[in-house]
C-alpha positions as CSV (number, residue, x, y, z in Angstrom):
1,M,-5.5,21.3,-5.1
2,S,-6.7,18.0,-3.7
3,L,-4.2,15.5,-2.5
4,F,-5.3,13.1,-5.3
5,L,-4.5,15.7,-8.1
6,R,-1.3,16.7,-6.2
7,I,0.0,13.0,-6.2
8,E,-1.0,12.5,-9.8
9,K,0.8,15.6,-10.9
10,S,3.9,14.8,-8.9
11,L,3.9,11.1,-10.3
12,H,4.0,12.4,-13.8
13,I,6.8,15.0,-13.1
14,H,9.0,12.7,-11.3
15,F,8.3,9.8,-13.6
16,D,9.3,11.8,-16.6
17,R,12.4,13.2,-14.8
18,A,13.6,9.7,-14.0
19,A,12.5,7.9,-17.3
20,D,15.5,8.5,-19.7
21,P,14.0,8.6,-23.3
22,T,17.0,6.5,-24.5
23,S,15.7,3.7,-22.4
24,P,14.3,0.5,-24.0
25,P,10.8,1.8,-25.2
26,R,8.8,-1.2,-24.3
27,L,10.2,-1.2,-20.9
28,L,9.1,2.3,-20.4
29,A,5.7,1.6,-21.8
30,A,5.3,-1.3,-19.2
31,M,6.4,1.0,-16.3
32,R,3.9,3.6,-17.4
33,H,1.2,0.9,-17.6
34,A,2.0,-0.2,-14.1
35,V,1.9,3.2,-12.6
36,F,-0.7,5.2,-14.5
37,S,-3.5,2.4,-14.8
38,G,-5.6,4.1,-11.9
39,G,-5.7,3.3,-8.2
40,A,-6.7,5.2,-5.2
41,R,-3.3,6.6,-4.4
42,I,-4.1,6.2,-0.7
43,R,-0.5,5.7,0.4
44,P,0.9,8.8,-1.1
45,Q,-2.0,10.7,-0.1
46,L,-1.2,9.6,3.4
47,V,2.3,10.9,3.0
48,M,1.1,14.3,2.0
49,A,-1.7,14.5,4.6
50,V,0.7,13.8,7.5
51,A,3.2,16.3,6.0
52,I,0.5,18.9,5.9
53,A,-0.3,18.0,9.6
54,C,3.4,18.6,10.4
55,G,3.5,22.0,8.5
56,D,4.7,20.7,5.0
57,K,7.9,22.7,5.4
58,N,9.4,21.2,2.2
59,P,6.7,20.4,-0.3
60,E,8.9,19.2,-3.0
61,L,10.6,16.7,-0.7
62,T,7.0,15.7,0.5
63,N,6.0,15.2,-3.2
64,A,9.1,13.0,-3.9
65,A,8.6,10.9,-0.8
66,A,5.0,10.3,-1.7
67,V,5.9,9.3,-5.2
68,A,8.6,7.0,-4.0
69,I,6.1,5.2,-1.8
70,E,3.7,4.9,-4.8
71,L,6.4,3.6,-7.1
72,M,7.2,0.9,-4.6
73,H,3.7,0.0,-4.2
74,C,3.1,-0.3,-8.0
75,A,6.4,-2.6,-8.2
76,S,5.1,-4.9,-5.7
77,L,1.8,-5.2,-7.6
78,V,3.6,-6.0,-10.6
79,H,5.5,-8.8,-9.0
80,D,2.5,-10.0,-7.1
81,D,0.3,-10.4,-10.2
82,M,3.0,-12.6,-12.0
83,P,2.4,-16.4,-12.6
84,A,4.9,-17.2,-9.7
85,F,2.6,-15.6,-7.2
86,D,-1.2,-14.7,-8.2
87,N,-0.9,-15.3,-11.9
88,A,-3.6,-12.5,-12.2
89,D,-5.0,-11.4,-15.6
90,T,-6.3,-8.0,-14.5
91,R,-5.2,-5.2,-12.0
92,R,-7.2,-2.0,-11.4
93,G,-9.5,-3.3,-14.1
94,K,-7.0,-3.5,-16.8
95,P,-4.6,-6.2,-18.1
96,T,-1.7,-7.0,-15.6
97,V,1.8,-6.0,-16.9
98,H,2.9,-9.6,-17.6
99,K,-0.4,-10.1,-19.7
100,A,0.1,-6.8,-21.6
101,F,3.9,-7.0,-22.1
102,G,5.0,-10.6,-21.2
103,E,6.7,-12.1,-18.2
104,P,10.3,-11.0,-18.8
105,L,9.3,-7.3,-19.2
106,A,7.0,-7.5,-16.1
107,L,9.8,-8.8,-13.9
108,L,12.1,-6.0,-15.2
109,T,9.4,-3.3,-14.8
110,G,9.0,-4.2,-11.1
111,D,12.8,-4.1,-10.7
112,A,13.0,-0.8,-12.5
113,L,10.1,0.8,-10.6
114,I,12.0,-0.1,-7.3
115,V,15.2,1.6,-8.4
116,M,13.2,4.6,-9.6
117,A,11.6,5.1,-6.3
118,Y,15.1,5.5,-4.8
119,Q,16.2,7.6,-7.6
120,V,13.3,10.0,-7.0
121,L,14.2,10.4,-3.5
122,L,17.8,10.9,-4.2
123,N,17.2,13.6,-6.7
124,A,14.9,15.5,-4.5
125,G,16.8,15.1,-1.2
126,M,20.5,15.5,-1.8
127,E,20.8,19.1,-0.5
128,Q,19.3,17.7,2.8
129,P,21.4,14.5,3.4
130,K,20.3,13.8,7.0
131,R,16.6,14.0,6.0
132,L,17.2,12.1,2.9
133,A,18.9,9.2,4.8
134,R,16.1,8.9,7.2
135,L,13.6,8.8,4.4
136,M,15.7,6.1,2.6
137,Q,15.8,3.9,5.7
138,N,12.1,4.4,6.2
139,L,11.4,3.2,2.7
140,T,13.7,0.3,3.0
141,S,12.0,-0.8,6.3
142,G,8.6,-0.8,4.5
143,V,9.9,-2.9,1.7
144,G,12.7,-5.2,2.7
145,L,13.5,-7.6,5.6
146,P,12.5,-8.4,8.2
147,G,8.9,-6.9,8.2
148,G,8.4,-5.2,4.8
149,I,6.6,-6.2,1.5
150,V,9.1,-8.8,0.5
151,A,8.8,-10.6,3.8
152,G,5.0,-10.3,3.4
153,Q,5.1,-12.1,0.0
154,A,7.8,-14.6,1.4
155,W,5.5,-15.6,4.3
156,E,3.1,-17.0,1.5
157,C,5.9,-19.3,0.6
158,E,6.2,-20.8,4.1
159,V,4.4,-23.9,5.5
160,T,2.8,-21.8,8.3
161,A,2.5,-18.1,8.9
162,D,1.1,-16.1,11.7
163,L,-1.8,-14.1,10.2
164,G,-1.1,-10.8,12.0
165,Q,2.7,-10.9,11.2
166,Y,1.7,-11.7,7.5
167,Q,-0.6,-8.8,7.2
168,R,1.5,-6.5,8.9
169,A,4.4,-7.1,6.4
170,K,2.4,-7.7,3.2
171,T,0.3,-4.4,3.5
172,G,0.8,-2.7,6.8
173,A,4.7,-2.0,6.5
174,L,4.2,0.3,3.5
175,F,1.3,2.1,5.2
176,V,3.6,2.7,8.3
177,A,6.4,3.9,5.9
178,S,3.8,6.2,4.3
179,T,2.8,8.1,7.5
180,C,6.2,8.1,8.8
181,A,7.5,9.5,5.5
182,G,5.1,12.5,5.7
183,A,6.7,13.4,9.2
184,L,10.2,12.8,8.1
185,A,9.8,15.0,5.0
186,C,9.1,17.8,7.5
187,D,11.9,16.9,9.8
188,A,9.2,15.9,12.3
189,D,9.1,13.0,14.8
190,P,7.6,10.1,12.8
191,K,6.8,7.9,16.0
192,P,3.2,9.5,16.8
193,W,2.1,8.6,13.3
194,I,3.2,4.9,13.4
195,A,-0.1,3.6,14.8
196,L,-2.2,5.3,12.2
197,G,-0.2,3.6,9.5
198,A,-0.2,0.2,11.2
199,H,-4.0,0.1,11.9
200,L,-4.9,1.4,8.4
201,G,-2.4,-1.1,6.7
202,E,-3.9,-4.1,8.5
203,A,-7.3,-2.9,7.8
204,Y,-6.6,-2.7,4.1
205,Q,-5.5,-6.3,4.0
206,V,-8.5,-7.3,5.9
207,A,-10.8,-5.5,3.6
208,D,-9.0,-7.3,0.6
209,D,-9.6,-10.6,2.2
210,I,-13.2,-9.7,2.8
211,R,-13.8,-8.6,-0.8
212,D,-11.9,-11.5,-2.2
213,V,-14.6,-13.9,-0.5
214,L,-17.5,-11.7,-1.4
215,G,-16.3,-11.7,-5.1
216,Q,-16.3,-8.1,-5.6
217,A,-13.9,-8.1,-8.6
218,E,-15.1,-4.7,-9.7
219,M,-14.1,-3.0,-6.4
220,L,-10.8,-5.0,-6.2
221,G,-9.9,-4.5,-9.8
222,K,-8.4,-8.0,-9.9
223,P,-9.6,-11.6,-9.9
224,T,-11.4,-12.8,-6.8
225,G,-11.2,-16.2,-4.9
226,Q,-7.4,-16.0,-5.0
227,D,-6.7,-16.5,-1.3
228,V,-8.4,-19.9,-1.3
229,L,-7.0,-20.9,-4.7
230,N,-3.4,-20.0,-3.6
231,G,-3.7,-21.3,-0.1
232,R,-2.9,-17.8,1.3
233,P,-3.4,-16.6,4.9
234,S,-6.7,-14.7,5.1
235,S,-8.8,-13.0,7.8
236,A,-11.9,-14.2,6.3
237,S,-10.7,-17.9,6.3
238,A,-9.3,-17.6,9.9
239,L,-12.2,-15.7,11.4
240,G,-15.1,-16.3,9.3
241,L,-16.7,-13.6,7.0
242,G,-18.7,-12.0,9.9
243,G,-15.5,-12.1,12.3
244,A,-13.2,-10.5,9.6
245,V,-15.9,-7.8,9.1
246,R,-16.1,-7.0,12.9
247,Y,-12.1,-7.1,13.0
248,F,-12.0,-4.6,10.1
249,E,-14.4,-2.2,11.9
250,G,-12.3,-2.4,15.0
251,L,-9.0,-1.6,13.1
252,M,-10.7,1.3,11.4
253,D,-12.0,2.6,14.7
254,K,-8.4,2.4,16.1
255,A,-7.1,4.2,13.1
256,V,-9.4,7.0,13.6
257,S,-8.5,7.3,17.3
258,S,-4.9,7.1,16.5
259,V,-4.6,10.3,14.6
260,P,-2.3,12.5,16.6
261,K,-3.5,15.9,17.9
262,C,-2.8,18.5,15.1
263,A,-4.5,21.3,13.4
264,S,-5.9,18.8,10.7
265,R,-6.9,16.0,13.1
266,A,-10.6,16.1,12.3
267,L,-10.0,16.3,8.6
268,M,-7.7,13.3,8.7
269,Q,-10.1,11.3,10.9
270,D,-12.9,12.0,8.3
271,M,-10.5,10.7,5.5
272,V,-10.0,7.5,7.6
273,R,-13.8,7.1,7.8
274,Q,-14.4,7.7,4.2
275,E,-11.8,5.0,3.3
276,A,-13.6,2.6,5.6
277,E,-16.7,3.2,3.6
278,R,-15.0,2.9,0.3
279,L,-13.2,-0.3,1.3
280,V,-16.2,-2.2,2.9
281,P,-19.5,-0.2,2.7
282,I,-21.4,0.0,5.9
283,E,-24.3,-2.0,4.2
284,T,-22.0,-5.0,3.6
285,R,-20.6,-4.8,7.1
286,T,-24.1,-4.7,8.7
287,N,-25.1,-8.0,6.6
288,Y,-22.1,-9.9,7.9
289,R,-21.3,-8.4,11.2
290,V,-21.1,-11.0,14.2
291,T,-21.0,-10.3,17.9
292,S,-18.7,-13.4,19.0
293,A,-15.2,-12.9,20.2
294,L,-12.4,-13.1,17.7
295,P,-9.8,-15.9,18.2
296,A,-6.0,-15.4,17.6
297,C,-5.0,-17.4,14.5
298,K,-2.1,-19.2,13.1
299,L,-2.6,-20.7,9.6
300,A,-1.2,-23.6,7.8
301,L,-0.5,-22.8,4.1
302,G,-0.6,-24.9,1.1
């Protein structure tokens, strides 16, 4: 079974277990809309890939950890799309939750998915309390303060923000949580996997910035031009489009090199290279690549 099929199957199983049928039906429908509307599922696939590299000693716990990561990611997208932030009409090529179900249910959907993420972990890990505690702490680090998703979104509300700090929190933190979760589910040391998550996470945000400028709405699955419209930190604004492309390539090269030595190292490196091509195709990179040095940047917002 491919990693993609494994996570899709696990998402359906754990969602159905956690979604009590006596719950408000429109809330459940909104949650399903948020989770099962497509997506590459790269974060939970990373959880599973790292777990396999570490022996995948407890597949059920691996699956639960991967599902929890994806539920957190989906929750962040629901909140990010709301009028208070991006006011986006589409996500993954479909109406955003607040457009399909209204703002009150969108807010509750994000909240409910956050709680469900922890519920999935708790249900799967209660018989292994030490491993569960480490997985819970890892997930909290990827989402909360000082450097998780919440902090990343909060930096958008500040007058100034360091671009790297913003990107590490907004996108990178949950990628680090993903690679670490795969190791923790196997009771392995997560430290060797931190660099892979960090480089991939930052690269994803840079790719998002690039495509936002290029107007690739079809690839993004959401409206483009949002960074300039909302005065958000952006690699493309700070470095220029060519500089952002070069920076992206450097991050992906670092991600490839940072895969620790393991039986599946070559396969994981190929996975990273394929993601680079999917995110920003080589033809696009060739057209916009530059050779000038990249400056360090601090951006003023608003």
